[in-house]
C-alpha positions, -999 to +999 in steps of 0.1 A: -433-672+058-469-661+063-478-624+064-486-627+101-452-642+108-435-615+088-452-588+109-438-605+140-404-612+127-394-582+105-356-580+101-337-553+083-306-554+062-301-591+067-277-601+039-283-631+017-255-655+017-230-641-007-249-608-010-249-576+009-224-555+027-202-565+056-215-555+090-199-523+103-199-511+139-216-478+145-192-451+136-182-436+170-164-408+153-194-397+132-203-394+096-181-372+073-196-349+047-175-332+021-183-308-007-196-320-040-170-305-062-151-274-050-159-258-016-178-225-018-157-194-017-184-172+000-213-177+023-233-209+017-266-224+028-267-262+025-291-291+030-279-326+026-289-362+035-272-389+055-280-427+055-279-449+086-278-486+092-307-502+109-305-496+147-276-472+144-296-440+151-327-438+173-352-411+166-347-394+199-309-392+197-296-356+190-269-349+164-241-323+164-219-310+137-182-299+138-159-287+110-127-303+100-109-279+124-131-289+153-154-259+153-189-267+164-216-254+141-254-250+145-271-277+125-308-284+120-316-321+116-348-341+109-356-377+099-367-384+063-371-422+065-373-450+091-366-487+092-393-512+102-378-514+137-383-477+142-347-466+139-338-438+115-329-448+080-322-413+065-318-379+080-316-344+064-295-316+078-292-279+072-263-256+080-256-219+072-219-211+066-201-178+064-169-170+045-142-197+044-159-230+042-138-259+054-131-290+034-153-313+054-177-316+084-185-344+108-219-353+121-221-374+153-244-382+181-247-357+210-259-323+219-246-295+199-223-270+216-228-243+190-247-212+199-277-206+177-288-172+165-313-185+140-342-178+118-373-164+135-407-171+120-438-153+133-473-158+119-499-130+121-533-124+106-527-121+068-489-122+070-458-142+080-427-124+091-393-142+087-361-127+102-329-143+091-307-119+111-296-103+078-330-091+065-367-092+075-392-106+050-429-100+053-448-126+033-484-126+022-510-152+030-537-140+006-541-119-025-514-118-051-481-109-032-459-137-021-436-112-005-449-079+008-417-063+018-380-070+023-362-048+048-324-048+055-313-026+083-332+007+078-336+002+041-366-013+023-353-032-007-385-047-020-422-037-016-438-067-032-431-099-052-457-118-072-460-143-100-467-128-134-474-141-169-494-138-201-520-161-217-522-160-255-553-172-273-557-175-310-591-176-327-605-171-362-630-143-367-645-137-402-617-157-417-590-137-400-567-151-373-569-130-342-545-132-313-555-120-278-531-117-249-541-114-213-520-106-183-518-131-153-511-125-116-507-150-088-536-155-065-527-173-032-549-201-019-528-215+009-496-206+026-478-231+049-448-227+072-431-261+067-400-254+088-394-228+114-356-229+120-334-224+138-310-227+108-335-231+080-371-219+075-393-230+046-426-214+035-448-230+009-472-209-013-499-226-033-523-209-057-533-203-092-528-176-118-557-152-123-565-135-156-565-097-154-584-072-174-611-096-187-646-105-178-637-141-171-630-149-134-609-179-146-579-190-126-555-215-141-519-227-140-517-240-104-484-231-088-463-240-058-435-218-046-412-226-017-390-199-002-359-211+017-345-189+044-312-196+062-298-179+093-275-150+085-277-154+047-285-124+024-298-148-003-331-166-005-338-196-027-371-200-044-383-233-061-412-226-084-435-252-100-465-247-122-488-274-136-504-269-170-542-272-169-553-257-202-563-267-237-531-267-258-551-256-289-564-225-271-543-217-240-508-206-249-485-196-221-468-165-234-448-158-204-445-169-168-421-155-141-416-139-107-415-101-104-402-079-076-410-043-070-379-023-059-381+012-044-354+035-059-338+065-043-313+092-054-303+105-088-306+084-119-269+083-124-266+064-091-289+037-102-273+006-116-282-022-139-262-055-141-265-087-162-240-116-162-229-126-196-209-156-208-179-147-186-182-112-174-207-085-166-229-060-185-228-028-164-248+003-171-271+029-156-304+044-166-285+077-168-250+069-181-223+096-176-211+090-211-217+120-233-197+133-263-180+157-238-172+132-211-135+135-205-109+143-178-125+144-144-158+131-158-142+102-175-129+091-141-164+095-126-178+075-155-154+047-146-165+049-110-202+048-120-196+017-142-179+000-113-211+005-092-199+033-070-221+062-062-208+095-076-214+131-065-214+165-083-209+200-072-239+221-084-217+251-093-185+234-105-203+207-124-232+228-137-223+225-173-219+187-172-251+184-152-268+203-180-254+177-205-268+149-183-302+165-182-301+165-220-290+129-224-313+099-228-329+081-198-329+043-203-359+032-183-360-005-194-334-032-198-338-069-206-316-099-214-333-126-235-318-161-239-333-170-272-316-204-275-288-224-259-264-205-280-277-169-283-288-141-260-294-104-265-293-075-241-315-046-251-327-013-237-352+014-244-362+048-231-400+041-230-429+020-243-434+042-274-398+038-285-377+012-301-355-013-284-318-008-289-296-038-291-268-033-266-248-066-268-252-102-279-236-133-265-239-170-264-248-183-229-257-159-201-251-171-166-285-157-157-280-131-129-294-095-130-292-066-105-311-034-102-306-009-074-299+027-063-282+045-035-305+026-011-293-008-022-311-033-044-318-068-054-299-093-075-318-123-089-308-153-109-323-182-127-305-216-124-299-233-158-307-200-175-295-208-209-301-246-206-338-239-201-343-213-227-363-192-237-357-174-204-352-137-197-343-111-171-361-078-173-356-045-154-382-018-160-393+015-144-357+024-136-364+062-139-392+062-114-397+057-077-401+020-081-387-005-106-398-040-115-372-068-117-387-099-133-371-133-138-390-149-167-389-187-166-405-186-201-398-152-217-427-132-232-403-123-260-405-159-272-436-174-290-462-189-267-456-224-256-468-249-282-479-279-262-499-296-290-490-331-303-469-334-334-497-350-354-534-355-352-532-393-352-510-421-339-485-441-359-486-475-343-473-496-373-446-474-386-434-462-352-435-475-317-463-456-301-479-483-280-516-479-288-540-468-315-555-443-289-542-407-291-537-398-255-512-370-261-521-343-236-501-319-215-529-315-191-514-322-157-477-320-166-454-296-147-422-277-148-400-267-119-375-239-119-350-226-093-344-189-086-322-172-060-324-136-050-299-116-029-308-086-007-279-061-011-271-028+006-250-017-023-243-024-059-223-057-061-188-057-077-182-077-109-164-103-087-194-106-064-217-110-093-194-137-108-195-155-075-233-153-074-235-168-109-212-196-099-232-204-067-264-203-087-252-228-114-235-251-090-252-248-056-232-257-026-239-294-017-225-316+010-224-354+003-212-384+022-183-406+011-193-434-013-181-459+013-208-446+037-236-449+012-224-484+004-219-497+039-253-485+051-270-504+022-285-471+009-306-478-021-301-516-023-273-535-039-245-518-059-207-518-060-178-495-053-153-490-082-122-512-083-095-514-109-075-541-092-075-565-122-075-559-160-111-571-162-123-548-135-105-519-151-121-527-185-156-526-170-149-494-151-135-479-183-167-488-202-189-473-174-169-441-175-170-440-212-208-443-212-211-412-189-186-393-211-206-402-242-239-388-229-222-357-215-209-350-250-242-359-266-262-335-245-239-307-256-234-315-293-271-324-298-282-293-277-306-313-256-317-282-238-348-261-235-376-254-211-395-287-216-365-308-227-336-302-204-327-332-183-339-358-208-318-377-234-330-395-265-338-431-271-326-445-304-301-434-331-305-430-369-270-434-385-283-425-420-293-390-410-266-389-382-292-378-357-313-394-330-348-405-341-364-373-329-394-376-352-402-413-348-429-421-323-415-441-293-379-436-304-373-399-295-372-388-259-363-414-233-387-405-205-372-429-179-374-459-203-352-486-189-344-464-159-314-443-168-321-423-136-311-454-116-279-458-136-269-422-131-277-421-094-259-454-086-229-441-106-228-410-084-232-430-052-202-452-061-180-424-074-190-392-057-186-374-091-201-339-093-207-341-130-227-373-126-247-358-097-257-328-119-267-351-148-289-372-124-303-341-107-314-326-140-329-359-152-348-362-119-362-327-122-373-333-157-387-368-155-405-362-122-422-331-136-426-331-173-430-368-179-454-373-150-491-363-146-497-344-114-535-343-117-562-352-142-572-384-158-537-398-157-527-386-122-498-406-108-488-420-141-462-410-166-459-409-204-438-435-222-411-424-246-423-404-276-416-375-300-435-352-275-428-359-238-464-364-230-473-378-265-474-416-260-507-435-255-490-456-229-495-439-195-478-461-169-468-461-133-432-473-139-424-439-156-433-419-125-425-444-097-410-430-065-380-453-069-366-431-097-368-399-076-361-409-040-323-408-046-325-370-050-350-366-022-329-384+004-296-369-008-308-333-007-340-332+013-358-315-017-394-309-006-408-307-041-396-342-049-413-353-017-446-338-030-442-358-062-435-391-044-468-385-025-487-379-057-479-413-071-486-434-040-521-444-052-512-447-089-525-483-090-561-470-088-556-453-122-552-487-138-590-494-133-598-468-160-566-472-179-556-509-178-520-512-189-527-545-205-560-534-223-545-542-257-537-578-248-565-586-222-598-569-228-621-563-199-629-596-180-638-606-145-609-588-129-611-551-118-580-545-139-547-561-149-511-556-139-478-570-148-457-580-118-431-559-134-430-531-144-465-522-130-467-539-096-430-534-090-436-496-095-464-498-070-441-515-046-416-487-050-443-461-043-456-480-012-422-487+002-413-450+000-445-440+017-440-466+044-404-456+052-410-419+051-441-418+073-442-452+089-476-457+072-483-494+078-514-494+056-491-492+025-467-518+040-497-541+044-509-535+008-474-543-004-474-576+016-507-587+002-492-588-033-459-602-019-478-631-004-499-636-035-468-641-056-455-667-031-487-686-036-486-686-074-481-720-092-445-710-102-440-681-079-422-652-096-419-672-128-457-671-132-475-647-155-461-621-156-496-606-162-522-609-134-557-597-125-554-570-099-576-554-073-563-519-062-586-518-032-568-547-016-535-550-035-543-586-044-526-602-075-550-627-091-537-657-111-547-657-148-523-681-165-487-692-161-471-679-194-491-651-208-466-624-218-429-618-224-406-613-195-380-588-206-400-557-197-407-573-163-371-568-152-356-539-172-377-511-157-362-510-122-380-540-107-348-559-096-335-528-078-368-523-060-372-560-050-336-564-039-339-535-015-373-546-003-361-582+003-334-569+026-357-543+043-382-570+052-356-597+058-377-620+037-356-651+028-385-666+008-386-636-015-348-638-019-352-674-030-378-664-055-356-638-070-327-662-072-350-689-087-360-664-114-323-656-122-313-693-124-343-701-147-336-674-173-305-691-191-323-724-195-334-735-230-371-734-238-371-772-235-355-770-201-379-743-190-409-764-201-395-795-183-389-776-151-425-764-151-444-793-164-448-776-198-464-745-182-437-720-191-414-718-221-434-704-250-431-666-243-400-647-251-371-644-226-349-623-250-325-594-244-299-612-223-283-581-209-315-572-192-315-605-172-278-604-161-287-587-128-311-616-119-286-642-130-260-626-108-284-626-078-289-663-083-252-670-087-245-652-055-272-669-035-264-704-048-226-700-050-229-709-087-196-700-103-206-713-138-237-691-138-217-661-127-192-666-155-220-670-180-233-637-167-200-620-173-198-635-208-230-617-216-219-584-202-184-585-217-197-597-251-221-568-256-210-553-289-222-517-282-204-515-249-172-529-264-169-498-285-187-472-263-155-452-259-149-450-297-169-425-316-167-420-354-162-386-371-191-378-395-182-365-429-184-327-429-210-326-457-232-353-441-245-332-412-250-295-406-220-291-382-190-312-371-201-343-353-190-376-338-213-405-334-217-442-324-240-455-352-257-483-333-261-465-300-293-470-279-299-454-245-319-485-235-288-506-241-263-483-224-285-477-194-293-514-187-258-526-193-243-499-170-269-504-143-266-541-143-228-541-144-227-519-113-249-544-095-232-575-109-198-562-097-211-563-062-229-597-065-204-618-085-173-597-087-153-624-070-158-646-101-147-620-125-113-634-125-079-618-129-072-626-165-068-602-194-098-583-207-120-602-231-114-636-214-142-635-188-163-664-180-163-692-206-143-673-231-160-639-237-187-649-261-201-620-281-238-611-280-258-586-298-265-555-279-301-554-265-323-525-276 
C-alpha cells in the first residue's frame, strides 16, 4: 500500500489472521479499577490510567466514577493518547478519597453526579496560591522559595521551602590537597501551572542551583520539581529531578535536598521530633522531661510528652521541676542518616560547637520525619529512603522561633558523589565496552526522587506515622483488570496466564521463577543506592560467585535486551503488585540515570557498563519511549512524559555519533542506522509523540521509513544497516547482508512493530514481519537460495531471540510445524529449565550465605520471558496438552542465548 493510500485508509487494531484479540463490545457497565495490592487504610490521592479500544471513547464524551457501593465520586479525567481515527486510546484519572476506601471503582460514560469542592488555583504577580480545602499554599514564581507559606486554619505551618545543597571541589595547592565546600540554593527560572483541578492541581518548578557565598555567579544542577495537590488532602507529593551538568573531576555534589522552614511556638518541652525506624518510631523533644529526678507525676507527664501530647505545669506547684528543666540540656539538632542499605544512625546535638551524640542505630529506616510544636508541624518522607542511600532527614533550630526540616536526597554526611569513570581508558579487547573511544561522562544524566509532606495541626501518633510510612513506600494506585488491558490491545501483543495444561503450567512456573529469582537477587546482592536502585546486573561470574560488576559491558544491564518490557508485560498479564514495583523502579532508573537529557548525547542512552554512563556506545534504543510509556500511561506520571519528549528527535544525534561508525566509516550518507535497534527505537519515539499529541509530522516521518523498507530488495530481510537521513526519515539501501540480525530483534523492535502494524492496519507490514520470522529457521543454503545468494552469510544466531518472530509467522500462515519448532526452542533453553533451582554456595567461598545460578544471564532470562509471553498469545493453540518437556518435535535442547 502506498503512503498516500495509507493516509486515506488508516485502520486501527485490525487483527492479523490468527493474531490479536477478540472483538469486544463497548463495556456498557464501565471499566473497573481495583487497588494495586491492599486498599489504603486512610485518605488517599490517586492518579491512574485506563486504555480504550479504537472508537470506544470519543474525546468529547464525559466520564463518571462510582464506588463499589454505588457512591458517585468527583473524578478529574484527561486524555493521554489518541488513535489515528481521533478516538481516545488512553485516559488518566485523578480521585481524592477520604477514610475507608472501597475495594473497587467503576468508570463509565456520562456526566458525574458527585458534587465537587475542589482545588482552587489562583495566579498573582510573583506568586501562585493553591487552596486544597485543607490548607492554603502560597508558591513562589521567582527567587529561591518554591513554597512561601503553608497555612492550615489559623496556623502557619511553613514559612518557606527551597532546594539546598553543597558543592565540593578538590584542588592541589603547593602540593597539598585542599577541599572547598560551597552552599547551594534553588533559583527559579520558570513556574508553570500544569493542572488546575478540580480534584488535582500540578505546579511545575524549573530552575538551577546557585552557589552562595562566592564570587562566582555560577548556576548549575538544573532541577525540575512538581508539586501535586489533591482536594481535601493534608499531604502534598513532590517529584524532584536534577540533571548533572558539572565536571566529575571537579564538581562533587556533597548534598542535595529540599528544606522547609517551620515556625515554632510554645515551650521547648511541647516541641516534638519524630523519625520512623525499621518498624517503630523514634520520639523525643528538644527539651525532654527525663531528668534524674523524674518520677511519680512527672514520670506520667514524661510518658504523655513522648506520646506527642502537650503538657502543662503549675508555676508554683512545679517550680522545683521547672528549675530542673531549665538546667537540663536543649537538643537543638537531630538527624537520621541512612549510610547504606543496612545501616542508619539517629544522632542529636545541642549546638554547632558541640559533639553529635548517637541516639540509636538501626537497619532500614522507613524515611519519615516530623518536627512541630503546639501550633502543629510538618511531617516529611522520602520514598525508597534506604534503597536510595545515602539519604538523611535533618531537623535543626528546634530551640528557636523557626526550625529547618530538610529531606536530603543525597546526605551531606556522606562523601561527595563520585561520578568519575572507573578507569582512564577503555578495555575493548578484554571486556565488552563497544568502542575504543572513552565517552564515559555523567554530563546530562539525571536522578528523580519522590517526597511527600503532611501539614499537621498536632503531633501525629505512632500509628499515624506508621501509616504515613506505609503510604509513602507503597503509594495508593488503582489499576485495571488484566483482561481489560488485554482486550483493548494495550501495548501490543501479549498473553494472559493460563495453567490449563501441563505445558502451559510449566511455562508459567518458569515465568514466575524468573521474577522470584530477580527479586531475591536484588536483595541478596544489595542492588541499591542513589545511582543504582532500579537496575539489575548483566552477566554472572560463578568463580567469584558474584555478577561481573568490574567487567566492562557485563555489569549493569541499562535496558539491554529490554527487561523493562518483560516486567511491564508481566504486570499487565498478572496484576501483581510486586512486579509493578520492580518495573516502576527500573523505569525511574533507566529513564533518568541511563539516559542523557541534554548535552552531546541528548536523547540517547549509555549501553551496559561498570558505570551506568560508562560505555562508548550511546544509542537510541536504551532511552526509547517504548520502554517508559507503560509507566506513563498506567500512572499519568508527568516526569516520564517529559523524558519521552526529550528523545523524540534522538535520530539527529546519529549524525555526529553514527551508531555504525566502527563498521562503516563516513561515506556518502548523512549517517547510518540499523533497522533494529536504531530505527525501531526512532519508530517508538515517533509513535508515542503521534499518539500523545496527534502530531502528524512524526507519523509522516515514520511512514517514510516504513515505505522505504517495503521497497528494499528483500524488504525487512535486507540490511539490516542502511544509510539514513534524519531530516527526512529516509532509509537508504547500502547492501543486502551487511551485519548480523540478532541485535535487530532483541531490543524491543518486534514489540514496537507489532503494535504499529495494528495501529496503522498495515497488512503489508504484517506480511513483512511474518516473512522475516519464517526466514529465520532456514539453513544458510536455503536462505541464499531464497534470495538469489544475496543473504545468508551474516549470523542469525541466538535462537531464543527469534522465537517471537517465528511465532508471528506461524500465526499468520497457520504453520503448525513452525509453531512447534518455536516451542522446541523455548522449552529447550537450558537456563530456563533450571531457573527455579538455585545452588547453595559453600560458606567459605563468599563473604555471606548465598544462593546462585552459575550460568545466569539477564539477557537470556529477559528475552526468554518476554518472548514466551508473546508466543503464548500467538501460538498457544499449538502448545499441545502433553506432559512438560514434550513440546513441538520432541523438546530439543538448545544452549541458552547470552
